[in-house]
PLY file of the C-alpha trace (Angstrom):
ply
format ascii 1.0
element vertex 88
property float x
property float y
property float z
element edge 87
property int vertex1
property int vertex2
end_header
-39.69 -1.76 37.82
-36.95 -0.21 39.89
-36.42 3.52 39.74
-32.93 4.63 38.70
-31.28 7.12 40.91
-29.05 9.91 39.65
-25.96 7.96 40.75
-27.10 4.87 38.79
-27.67 6.96 35.65
-24.27 8.60 35.98
-22.58 5.24 36.46
-24.41 3.75 33.44
-23.58 6.78 31.25
-19.89 6.62 32.23
-19.81 2.89 31.59
-21.35 3.25 28.12
-19.04 6.18 27.28
-16.00 4.16 28.38
-17.05 1.13 26.35
-17.69 3.29 23.27
-14.28 4.99 23.58
-12.59 1.61 24.02
-14.37 0.31 20.91
-13.29 3.39 18.90
-9.70 2.98 20.10
-9.70 -0.70 19.07
-11.09 0.17 15.63
-8.44 2.88 15.25
-5.64 0.45 16.13
-7.05 -2.13 13.74
-7.27 0.46 10.94
-3.67 1.53 11.60
-2.39 -2.06 11.48
-4.25 -2.77 8.25
-3.01 0.48 6.69
0.59 -0.24 7.75
0.41 -3.69 6.14
-1.32 -2.53 2.93
0.55 0.62 1.92
-0.15 -0.02 -1.77
-3.88 0.56 -1.14
-3.15 4.27 -0.74
-1.35 4.84 -4.02
-3.32 6.04 -7.01
-2.55 3.97 -10.06
-4.11 3.55 -13.50
-6.59 0.72 -13.91
-6.17 -0.22 -17.59
-3.31 -0.59 -20.03
-4.45 2.43 -22.02
-4.52 4.67 -18.96
-1.09 3.35 -17.92
0.31 4.30 -21.33
-1.30 7.73 -21.16
0.05 8.31 -17.65
3.56 7.29 -18.66
3.48 9.44 -21.78
3.13 12.56 -19.63
6.15 11.71 -17.49
9.31 13.58 -18.27
12.15 11.17 -19.04
14.92 11.18 -16.48
18.01 12.98 -17.69
21.20 10.99 -17.44
24.59 12.54 -16.87
26.81 12.77 -19.94
29.55 10.66 -18.35
27.29 7.73 -17.41
27.82 4.41 -19.13
24.64 2.95 -20.54
24.72 -0.81 -20.53
23.20 -2.54 -23.54
20.99 -5.44 -22.57
20.97 -8.55 -24.68
18.30 -11.18 -24.57
18.52 -14.92 -24.88
16.91 -14.68 -28.33
19.78 -12.47 -29.54
22.49 -14.77 -28.16
21.15 -18.30 -27.67
23.12 -20.65 -25.45
24.14 -24.04 -26.77
22.33 -27.05 -25.40
25.54 -28.85 -24.52
28.43 -27.46 -22.59
31.24 -26.67 -25.02
34.77 -25.76 -24.10
35.63 -22.33 -25.39
0 1
1 2
2 3
3 4
4 5
5 6
6 7
7 8
8 9
9 10
10 11
11 12
12 13
13 14
14 15
15 16
16 17
17 18
18 19
19 20
20 21
21 22
22 23
23 24
24 25
25 26
26 27
27 28
28 29
29 30
30 31
31 32
32 33
33 34
34 35
35 36
36 37
37 38
38 39
39 40
40 41
41 42
42 43
43 44
44 45
45 46
46 47
47 48
48 49
49 50
50 51
51 52
52 53
53 54
54 55
55 56
56 57
57 58
58 59
59 60
60 61
61 62
62 63
63 64
64 65
65 66
66 67
67 68
68 69
69 70
70 71
71 72
72 73
73 74
74 75
75 76
76 77
77 78
78 79
79 80
80 81
81 82
82 83
83 84
84 85
85 86
86 87
């Protein structure tokens, strides 16, 4: 078996350190790209319907200005459309 000189050990240590740093950099870039694409992974949200209702019950309702016009929404069940086109 060949004896390693001090220069060979230094070269091997630098090579392994460089490869390890390159691997860590690649993992960091990969983690950044995944995190940038999956932003919703980092938001805390309730898991069940009950916990959603409890979380929403603690929220303070948004105050609307007195001069704002609140639009009333109507559904198709309230005002059904005729099946045929009629002239009105």
